[in-house]
Each structure stands twice: as C-alpha cells, then as structure tokens.
C-alpha positions as CSV (number, residue, x, y, z in Angstrom):
1,M,0.0,0.0,0.0
2,A,2.8,2.4,1.0
3,K,4.7,1.5,-2.2
4,N,1.6,2.3,-4.3
5,Q,1.2,5.6,-2.5
6,E,4.8,6.5,-3.1
7,K,4.4,5.6,-6.8
8,K,1.4,7.9,-7.1
9,K,3.4,10.7,-5.5
10,L,6.1,10.2,-8.1
11,E,3.6,10.4,-10.9
12,L,2.9,14.0,-9.9
13,W,6.2,14.9,-11.4
14,G,7.7,14.3,-14.8
15,R,7.0,11.4,-17.1
16,A,5.6,7.9,-16.3
17,T,7.7,5.5,-14.4
18,D,6.2,2.4,-16.1
19,A,6.5,2.0,-19.9
20,T,4.1,-0.5,-21.5
21,V,4.8,-2.3,-24.8
22,I,2.5,0.1,-26.6
23,T,4.2,3.1,-25.0
24,I,7.6,1.8,-26.0
25,A,6.4,1.1,-29.6
26,L,5.0,4.6,-29.9
27,T,8.2,6.1,-28.5
28,L,10.3,4.2,-31.0
29,G,8.0,5.4,-33.8
30,L,8.5,9.0,-32.6
31,F,12.3,8.5,-32.5
32,A,12.3,7.1,-36.1
33,F,9.6,9.4,-37.6
34,A,10.5,12.8,-36.3
35,P,13.8,13.3,-38.1
36,F,12.3,12.0,-41.3
37,W,9.3,14.4,-41.0
38,A,11.5,17.4,-40.3
39,A,13.7,16.5,-43.4
40,Y,10.6,15.9,-45.5
41,L,9.2,19.4,-44.6
42,W,12.5,21.0,-45.5
43,A,12.7,19.1,-48.8
44,S,9.1,20.1,-49.6
45,C,9.8,23.8,-49.2
46,T,13.3,23.6,-50.8
47,Y,12.4,21.8,-54.0
48,Y,8.6,21.8,-54.3
49,Q,7.3,25.2,-53.3
50,C,6.3,23.9,-49.9
51,S,3.9,21.3,-51.3
52,I,3.9,18.1,-49.2
53,T,1.4,16.2,-51.4
54,T,2.6,16.5,-55.0
55,G,6.3,16.3,-55.9
56,P,8.0,15.0,-52.8
57,I,5.7,12.1,-52.2
58,V,5.6,11.1,-55.8
59,D,9.4,11.2,-56.1
60,F,9.7,9.2,-52.8
61,F,7.6,6.3,-54.2
62,N,9.5,6.4,-57.4
63,V,12.8,6.1,-55.5
64,V,11.3,3.2,-53.5
65,Q,10.2,1.4,-56.7
66,N,13.6,2.0,-58.4
67,F,15.3,0.6,-55.3
68,Q,13.0,-2.5,-55.3
69,D,13.8,-3.0,-59.0
70,E,17.5,-2.8,-58.3
71,I,17.2,-5.4,-55.5
72,V,15.4,-7.8,-57.9
73,S,18.0,-7.4,-60.6
74,S,21.1,-7.4,-58.4
75,T,23.2,-10.3,-57.1
76,N,24.1,-10.2,-53.5
77,G,27.5,-8.6,-54.3
78,G,25.9,-6.1,-56.5
79,L,23.3,-5.2,-53.9
80,I,26.0,-4.5,-51.3
81,E,27.9,-2.4,-53.7
82,M,24.7,-0.5,-54.6
83,I,23.9,0.2,-50.9
84,G,27.5,1.2,-50.2
85,A,27.5,3.6,-53.2
86,G,24.2,5.1,-52.0
87,V,25.4,5.6,-48.4
88,Y,28.6,7.2,-49.8
89,K,26.6,9.5,-52.1
90,I,24.4,10.7,-49.2
91,F,27.4,11.3,-47.0
92,T,29.3,13.3,-49.6
93,D,26.3,15.2,-51.1
94,V,24.5,16.0,-47.9
95,V,26.8,15.7,-44.9
96,L,30.1,16.9,-46.4
97,A,28.5,19.4,-48.9
98,D,28.0,22.1,-46.2
99,R,30.6,21.4,-43.5
100,E,30.7,25.2,-43.0
101,A,27.2,25.0,-41.6
102,L,28.3,22.4,-39.0
103,C,31.2,24.6,-37.9
104,V,28.9,27.7,-37.7
105,Y,26.3,25.8,-35.7
106,L,28.9,24.6,-33.2
107,C,30.2,28.1,-32.8
108,W,26.5,29.2,-32.3
109,L,26.2,26.7,-29.5
110,V,29.4,27.9,-27.8
111,Y,28.3,31.5,-28.2
112,N,24.9,30.8,-26.5
113,F,26.6,28.8,-23.7
114,A,28.9,31.7,-23.0
115,M,26.2,34.3,-23.2
116,Y,24.0,32.3,-20.7
117,L,26.9,31.9,-18.2
118,Y,28.6,35.2,-18.4
119,F,26.3,37.9,-19.9
120,P,24.7,40.3,-17.4
121,V,21.5,39.0,-15.8
122,R,18.2,40.7,-15.1
123,K,17.6,38.6,-12.1
124,I,18.3,35.2,-10.6
125,G,15.1,33.0,-11.1
126,L,14.0,30.2,-8.9
127,G,12.5,27.0,-10.3
128,Q,9.8,24.9,-8.6
129,S,10.8,22.6,-5.8
130,T,11.7,19.2,-7.4
131,P,10.5,15.9,-5.9
132,A,13.7,15.7,-3.9
133,G,13.2,19.2,-2.6
134,H,15.8,21.0,-4.7
135,V,15.0,24.6,-5.6
136,L,17.3,25.4,-8.5
137,K,18.6,28.8,-9.5
138,Y,18.7,30.1,-13.1
139,R,20.4,33.0,-14.8
140,I,17.6,35.1,-16.3
141,N,19.3,37.1,-19.1
142,G,17.5,35.8,-22.2
143,L,16.1,39.2,-23.2
144,Y,19.5,40.8,-23.1
145,V,21.0,37.9,-25.0
146,W,18.2,38.1,-27.7
147,I,18.8,41.8,-28.2
148,A,22.6,41.5,-28.3
149,T,22.4,38.5,-30.7
150,H,20.3,40.4,-33.3
151,V,22.6,43.4,-33.1
152,V,25.7,41.1,-33.6
153,Y,24.0,39.3,-36.5
154,I,23.2,42.5,-38.4
155,A,26.6,44.1,-37.5
156,G,28.5,41.0,-38.5
157,S,26.8,41.0,-41.9
158,V,27.6,44.7,-42.5
159,L,31.3,44.4,-41.3
160,S,31.9,41.3,-43.4
161,N,30.8,43.1,-46.6
162,E,28.1,40.6,-47.1
163,A,30.5,37.6,-46.9
164,Y,28.1,36.5,-44.3
165,G,24.9,38.1,-45.6
166,L,21.7,38.6,-43.7
167,D,20.3,35.7,-45.7
168,Y,23.1,33.4,-44.5
169,I,20.8,31.1,-42.5
170,C,18.4,30.7,-45.5
171,V,21.3,30.0,-47.9
172,H,22.7,27.3,-45.6
173,W,19.4,26.0,-44.3
174,G,19.9,22.4,-45.6
175,G,23.4,22.3,-44.0
176,F,22.0,23.4,-40.7
177,L,19.4,20.6,-40.9
178,V,22.3,18.1,-41.0
179,A,24.2,20.0,-38.3
180,T,21.3,20.2,-35.9
181,N,20.5,16.5,-36.3
182,I,24.1,15.5,-35.5
183,V,24.2,17.7,-32.4
184,G,20.6,16.7,-31.3
185,L,21.4,13.0,-31.5
186,A,24.8,13.4,-29.8
187,L,23.2,15.5,-27.0
188,S,20.5,12.9,-26.5
189,L,23.1,10.2,-26.1
190,F,25.3,12.4,-23.8
191,V,22.5,13.2,-21.3
192,Y,21.4,9.5,-21.3
193,M,24.9,8.4,-20.3
194,K,25.3,11.3,-17.9
195,A,22.1,10.2,-16.1
196,H,23.7,6.9,-15.4
197,I,27.3,8.0,-14.7
198,A,27.2,11.4,-13.2
199,P,23.6,12.6,-12.4
200,S,23.2,16.1,-11.1
201,H,20.4,15.1,-8.7
202,P,20.2,11.2,-8.5
203,E,17.0,11.3,-6.4
204,D,15.2,13.2,-9.1
205,R,15.8,10.6,-11.8
206,K,13.2,8.3,-13.2
207,F,13.7,4.9,-14.8
208,S,11.1,2.9,-16.6
209,G,12.9,-0.4,-17.2
210,S,13.0,0.3,-20.9
211,K,16.2,1.8,-22.3
212,I,14.4,3.0,-25.4
213,Y,11.8,4.9,-23.4
214,D,14.4,6.3,-21.0
215,Y,16.6,7.5,-23.9
216,C,13.7,9.2,-25.6
217,M,11.8,10.7,-22.7
218,G,14.8,11.4,-20.4
219,I,16.0,10.2,-17.0
220,E,17.2,13.3,-15.3
221,L,14.7,16.0,-14.4
222,N,17.3,18.9,-14.4
223,P,20.7,17.7,-15.8
224,R,23.3,20.3,-15.1
225,I,27.0,20.9,-15.4
226,G,28.3,23.0,-12.5
227,Q,26.0,25.3,-10.6
228,W,24.5,27.2,-13.4
229,F,24.5,25.4,-16.8
230,D,21.1,23.9,-17.0
231,F,20.5,21.8,-20.1
232,K,16.8,22.3,-20.3
233,L,16.7,26.0,-20.0
234,V,19.8,26.6,-22.2
235,F,18.9,24.3,-25.1
236,N,15.2,25.3,-25.3
237,G,15.6,29.0,-24.5
238,R,18.8,29.9,-26.3
239,P,19.9,28.1,-29.5
240,G,16.3,27.4,-30.4
241,I,14.2,30.3,-29.5
242,V,16.9,33.0,-30.0
243,A,17.3,31.6,-33.5
244,W,13.6,31.6,-34.2
245,T,13.5,35.3,-35.1
246,L,16.9,35.2,-36.7
247,I,15.7,32.5,-39.0
248,N,12.6,34.5,-39.9
249,F,14.8,37.6,-40.5
250,S,17.1,35.6,-42.7
251,F,14.2,34.4,-44.9
252,G,13.0,38.0,-45.1
253,A,16.5,39.1,-46.2
254,A,16.5,36.3,-48.8
255,Q,13.2,37.5,-50.1
256,Y,14.5,41.0,-50.4
257,K,17.4,39.7,-52.6
258,Q,14.9,37.7,-54.7
259,L,12.2,40.4,-55.2
260,G,13.9,43.7,-54.4
261,Y,11.5,44.2,-51.5
262,V,10.0,42.4,-48.5
263,T,6.3,41.5,-48.8
264,N,4.0,42.7,-46.1
265,A,3.1,39.1,-45.4
266,M,6.7,38.4,-44.3
267,V,6.7,41.6,-42.3
268,L,3.4,40.6,-40.5
269,L,4.7,37.1,-39.7
270,N,8.0,38.6,-38.4
271,I,6.1,41.0,-36.1
272,L,3.8,38.3,-34.7
273,H,6.6,35.8,-34.1
274,A,8.8,38.5,-32.6
275,I,6.0,39.4,-30.1
276,Y,5.8,35.8,-29.0
277,V,9.6,35.4,-28.7
278,V,10.2,38.6,-26.9
279,D,7.3,37.7,-24.5
280,F,9.1,34.4,-23.8
281,F,12.3,36.2,-22.8
282,Y,10.7,39.1,-20.9
283,F,8.8,36.6,-18.7
284,E,11.6,34.0,-18.7
285,D,11.3,33.5,-15.0
286,W,7.7,32.5,-15.5
287,Y,8.8,29.8,-17.9
288,L,10.6,28.1,-15.0
289,R,7.2,27.1,-13.6
290,T,5.9,25.5,-16.9
291,I,5.6,21.8,-17.7
292,D,8.8,21.9,-19.8
293,I,11.0,22.9,-16.9
294,A,9.1,21.7,-13.9
295,H,8.0,18.3,-15.1
296,D,9.5,17.0,-18.4
297,H,12.7,15.0,-18.1
298,F,15.5,15.8,-20.5
299,G,16.0,13.2,-23.1
300,Y,15.7,12.8,-26.9
301,Y,12.2,14.3,-26.8
302,L,13.6,17.7,-25.6
303,A,17.3,17.5,-26.6
304,W,16.7,16.6,-30.3
305,G,13.5,18.6,-30.3
306,D,15.2,21.8,-29.1
307,C,18.0,21.4,-31.7
308,V,15.9,20.4,-34.7
309,W,12.2,20.3,-34.3
310,L,11.8,23.8,-32.9
311,P,13.9,25.8,-35.4
312,F,12.8,23.7,-38.5
313,T,9.1,23.4,-37.8
314,Y,8.2,26.6,-35.9
315,T,9.7,28.7,-38.7
316,L,7.9,26.9,-41.6
317,Q,5.7,29.9,-42.3
318,S,8.6,32.2,-43.1
319,F,10.0,29.5,-45.4
320,Y,6.6,29.2,-47.0
321,I,6.3,33.0,-47.6
322,F,9.8,33.1,-49.0
323,R,9.0,30.3,-51.5
324,N,5.4,31.6,-52.2
325,P,5.6,35.5,-51.8
326,V,2.3,37.3,-51.4
327,D,1.2,40.8,-50.7
328,L,-1.7,41.2,-48.4
329,S,-4.5,43.7,-48.7
330,T,-4.5,46.4,-46.0
331,P,-7.8,45.2,-44.5
332,Y,-6.6,41.6,-44.4
333,F,-3.3,42.7,-42.9
334,I,-5.1,44.6,-40.1
335,L,-7.5,41.7,-39.5
336,I,-4.8,39.1,-39.0
337,L,-2.6,41.4,-37.0
338,S,-5.7,42.1,-34.7
339,I,-6.4,38.4,-34.3
340,G,-2.8,37.8,-33.3
341,L,-2.8,40.7,-30.8
342,V,-6.1,39.6,-29.3
343,G,-4.6,36.1,-28.9
344,Y,-1.5,37.6,-27.3
345,Y,-3.6,39.7,-24.9
346,I,-5.5,36.6,-23.7
347,F,-2.4,34.5,-23.4
348,R,-0.4,37.1,-21.5
349,N,-3.2,38.4,-19.2
350,A,-4.4,34.9,-18.3
351,N,-0.9,33.9,-17.1
352,N,-0.5,37.3,-15.3
353,Q,-3.8,36.8,-13.5
354,K,-2.7,33.5,-12.0
355,D,0.7,34.9,-11.1
356,I,-0.5,38.1,-9.4
357,V,-3.1,36.2,-7.3
358,R,-0.5,33.8,-6.1
359,K,2.1,36.5,-5.4
360,T,-0.4,38.7,-3.5
361,N,-2.1,35.7,-1.8
362,G,-5.4,36.8,-3.3
363,R,-5.1,40.5,-2.2
364,C,-5.6,42.0,-5.7
365,L,-8.3,42.7,-8.3
366,I,-9.1,40.6,-11.3
367,F,-11.2,42.5,-13.9
368,G,-11.9,45.1,-11.2
369,K,-13.2,42.7,-8.6
370,P,-11.6,40.7,-5.7
371,P,-10.6,37.3,-7.0
372,T,-12.4,34.0,-6.2
373,F,-10.3,30.9,-5.7
374,I,-9.8,27.7,-3.8
375,R,-7.0,27.3,-1.3
376,A,-5.6,23.9,-2.0
377,E,-3.1,21.8,-0.1
378,Y,-0.8,19.1,-1.4
379,R,2.4,17.1,-0.6
380,T,5.4,16.7,-2.8
381,A,7.2,13.4,-3.2
382,D,9.5,14.3,-0.3
383,G,6.5,14.4,2.0
384,K,6.6,18.1,2.7
385,P,3.2,19.9,2.8
386,H,2.5,22.9,0.5
387,K,-0.3,25.3,-0.2
388,S,-1.5,26.7,-3.5
389,I,-4.3,28.8,-5.0
390,L,-6.6,27.5,-7.8
391,L,-8.1,30.6,-9.5
392,T,-11.8,30.4,-10.4
393,C,-12.3,33.9,-11.8
394,G,-11.1,36.0,-14.7
395,F,-9.9,34.0,-17.7
396,W,-9.5,31.0,-15.4
397,G,-13.2,31.1,-14.6
398,L,-14.0,30.6,-18.3
399,S,-12.0,27.4,-18.6
400,R,-9.1,25.6,-16.9
401,H,-6.7,26.5,-19.7
402,F,-8.2,29.6,-21.4
403,N,-4.6,30.8,-21.8
404,Y,-4.3,28.1,-24.5
405,V,-7.1,29.8,-26.4
406,G,-4.8,32.8,-26.7
407,D,-2.0,30.5,-27.9
408,L,-4.2,29.0,-30.6
409,L,-5.4,32.4,-31.8
410,M,-1.8,33.4,-32.3
411,C,-1.1,30.2,-34.1
412,F,-4.0,30.8,-36.4
413,A,-2.7,34.3,-37.1
414,F,0.8,32.9,-37.9
415,G,-0.7,30.6,-40.5
416,A,-3.2,33.1,-41.9
417,S,-0.2,35.5,-42.6
418,C,0.6,33.2,-45.5
419,A,-2.8,33.9,-47.1
420,S,-3.0,30.3,-48.2
421,F,-4.9,27.2,-47.0
422,D,-2.1,24.9,-47.9
423,F,-1.0,22.4,-45.2
424,I,2.3,24.0,-44.2
425,P,1.0,27.5,-43.2
426,F,-1.4,25.9,-40.7
427,Y,0.9,23.0,-39.7
428,Y,2.0,24.8,-36.6
429,L,-1.7,25.3,-35.6
430,F,-2.5,21.6,-36.1
431,Y,0.6,20.6,-34.1
432,M,0.0,23.0,-31.2
433,T,-3.7,22.0,-31.0
434,V,-2.6,18.3,-30.6
435,L,0.2,19.3,-28.2
436,L,-2.0,21.5,-26.0
437,V,-4.9,19.1,-25.8
438,H,-2.5,16.4,-24.7
439,R,-1.0,18.8,-22.1
440,I,-4.5,19.5,-20.8
441,S,-5.0,15.8,-20.3
442,R,-1.7,15.4,-18.6
443,D,-2.3,18.4,-16.4
444,N,-5.7,17.2,-15.4
445,D,-4.4,13.7,-14.4
446,R,-1.5,15.2,-12.5
447,C,-3.6,17.9,-10.7
448,R,-6.2,15.3,-9.7
449,L,-3.4,13.2,-8.0
450,K,-1.8,16.4,-6.6
451,Y,-4.8,18.2,-5.2
452,G,-7.3,15.5,-4.7
453,V,-10.7,16.8,-3.4
454,Y,-9.5,20.4,-4.1
455,W,-9.2,19.6,-7.8
456,D,-12.6,17.9,-7.8
457,E,-14.1,21.1,-6.4
458,Y,-12.2,23.2,-8.9
459,C,-13.5,21.1,-11.8
460,R,-17.0,21.6,-10.4
461,R,-16.7,25.3,-10.4
462,V,-14.8,25.5,-13.8
463,P,-16.2,22.6,-15.8
464,Y,-14.7,23.5,-19.2
465,K,-11.1,22.4,-20.1
466,L,-10.4,24.8,-23.0
467,I,-13.3,26.4,-24.8
468,P,-16.4,27.3,-22.8
469,Y,-19.5,25.3,-23.8
470,V,-17.4,23.3,-26.3
471,Y,-14.6,21.4,-24.5
C-alpha cells in the first residue's frame, strides 16, 4: 500500500515510471519518424514550393520502386555495392556538402553557452521545488541575449561586406538541418549516459525499465554541469528560441534579394513571431514554472526537439512566404494582426492573473473585482506539505486553460499570414492543438493526483477544459 502511494506521488512529477509495450512502440516510432518528417518538410519547401502532397511524395515512391527493381535485378554482391554507393553519395552530397554550416552551428552553441553563463542577468530566477526538494537557481538574461544577438547578426553582416549576408541562414538551411540533427542525437546520447554515470540530482531521476523509453523521454529532471549550466533552459531557450526570429529575419533578407523588397506578409509574420519570442524572454522566470522545466525530463524528446524540431518546424511559415511570396491587402493585414494581438492579450493576461493572485495571496483585483479561488493543499514526493491557489475567476473562470485559447489564436494568425490554405502554413496550428490538448489531459491527471478533493471542487466550479461550452 505504501509502495503504491509512493508511486502515485512520483507520478505527480515528470513522465511515467512504467512503460508499456504500446508506449515503447509509440516512443520508438517517434524516434524514427520525427527526423524523417523534419527533413521531409525541409525538402518540400526547398524543392517543391512547400507542397507536401505533390512532388516529394511522388518522387519518394519512385525512388522506392527503383530501389526494389535494383534489388530484384542485383546479385548479393551487386546489392552490397549499390547500398555502399548510396550511403557514400548521401554522405558526400549531404553531410560533407556544407561542412561550414556544422562549424557555424557549433560556434553558435558555444556563443549561446557563454552568453548564458557570463552575460549580465536581469535577475536570478527560482524554479519549482523538485520531488527531492531542490529549488534550482537560473540566470535570467534571455532578453538581453536576444537583443545583443540580433545586433551582432546585423553588424556582422555589414562588417563582413556581405560575406556572411543577412540571408546566410536561409542559404545554408539544408546544411543546418544536418548539423542540428548531428548535435541533437549526440546530445540525447550524452544526457542519457550522464544520467547513469554522473547525475546532477540522483534522487530526481526516473527509470522505466526500458532503455528506449528512458533514452527518448529522459531520465534526469534537471541535468546540469556545475552550478548554473542547466541543459533544459539553455537548449530550449537559447539556440532554439533566440534563433527563431533570426531565421525569420534571414528568410526576409533572402526575399529582399529575390524580389527587391519584402512582402507585407513576411513583415506581418516577423512581427507576430517577434511578439511571441520577446514575451518568452521578458517573462523568462515565469517559464521556469511551466511543464517543460518543472515536469518534463531531459532526453531525446527535448534534446533533439530543441535542436531540430523547434527551429525547423516553428519557422515553416517564413520559409513558405519566401517560396510563395504574397502581398496582403490592407484590411486583411489589419484583420490578421488584430487576431494575433487579441490572442496575445488573452495568453499574457491569463498567465498574469494567475501569477498576481498567487504572489499577493489573493489580495488583488481581477477584472476590477476581488478574485475568487480555492485554497488547496498538497504534498510533494519528499513528504513536505505545500499550499497553493486555484483561481476560479477572470480568464481562469471561463475554462481551466483559457490561456491556450490565446495561444491557438496566435497560431492561427501565424498561418493566416501566408494567405493560403495549404498544409504548411497551418501545420503549426495543427501541431499546437494536438500538443496543448494532450497537455490539458496530462495536467488534469497530475492535478487530480496532486490536489485530490480540491481539484474535484475546482472542476465543479470550472467545468470546461479549454473552450467554454465546447470542450
């Protein structure tokens, strides 16, 4: 009985401790499919005007058919030679073709590591208490680093006489795809080995009994080197999100070279993405209390995802507008900008409402009125009692995750900036919808275990999970 209770406490934090056969199979599928999908999206935009259903899929099946024909007509020796020649061709044409991109990306990582560790900080942030009771400190300087990096990128292009042009990232985008995959896979292996050999906080680790699942979903909650270098915050917040707006800017510069001007669709997308990114860094200490930092363990899912998935899928709309330039009418521009700003207002104010109520212990106003809330109690896995507030008014009285409504409105505005109903412009919206609905489910299960009867009362007062009267 005590063992089951302890297991339930552990489930409040991070990923599952048990991995079923189905879970392992799905995880293995994710491990195999994600790099292929990222490369497929890149190839679709690079060679087929960002169409995923015409050229690339047809050519893919043609290659498969040709490969099958070769197998049928080859002897064993001929087949081995054919496979060897194919591997060598891929290695020379793809991996070695843009070694400069790998060198630049490695320099980019070193730059971000140094900036995180040594650049001036706005404040020292505190994370949530871990299951073992650790309250970790973080250097909050992301906004300063973001500003400095964009200044350096522009100044470097000017001082190099366009040897490294503003469109440099766009020009070498395929090379960076290879480079980020190499680093992402190497990082995933490194943190897996580190978790076994030199864990930062051994008592905060989780093992499932499956090496595949542990490698993909992570073992350590907060792997670190030294006092300050935190893998989760650094890799998600710096190389990936700092690069987000740089990548957009580079595609805009490439469009200027191509057309002689930048379309207002590209301008609109850059504005909307920049608002989202700057908000992330301005409220960086708030991010320390989100699922990514407080609950997700650091394995392939986050390590490879931060290196490859984030920069190559979150920026697809700028790639699309570069390959399919369009000028928006003024009314349409204003409409989409307004939708994006309304989404941002909901997203930011919803999160601020929760923060201010908890910081003031309820002594504040929400929409001009004293807030209503539930005072909840819970225990962490170390057995220590804690208190919290479950807000039942403002945006949090409309649904349990109304902040996600703002997120999704912004995602819609990102896609609508492309003025097309193709798949790629709205891919990010589809992806975020699935991700956020899954997070709602995870959060509901975790909070029910964490708060017990308090959560049941909260669900009674706020019955809707996302959209009032719908879901």
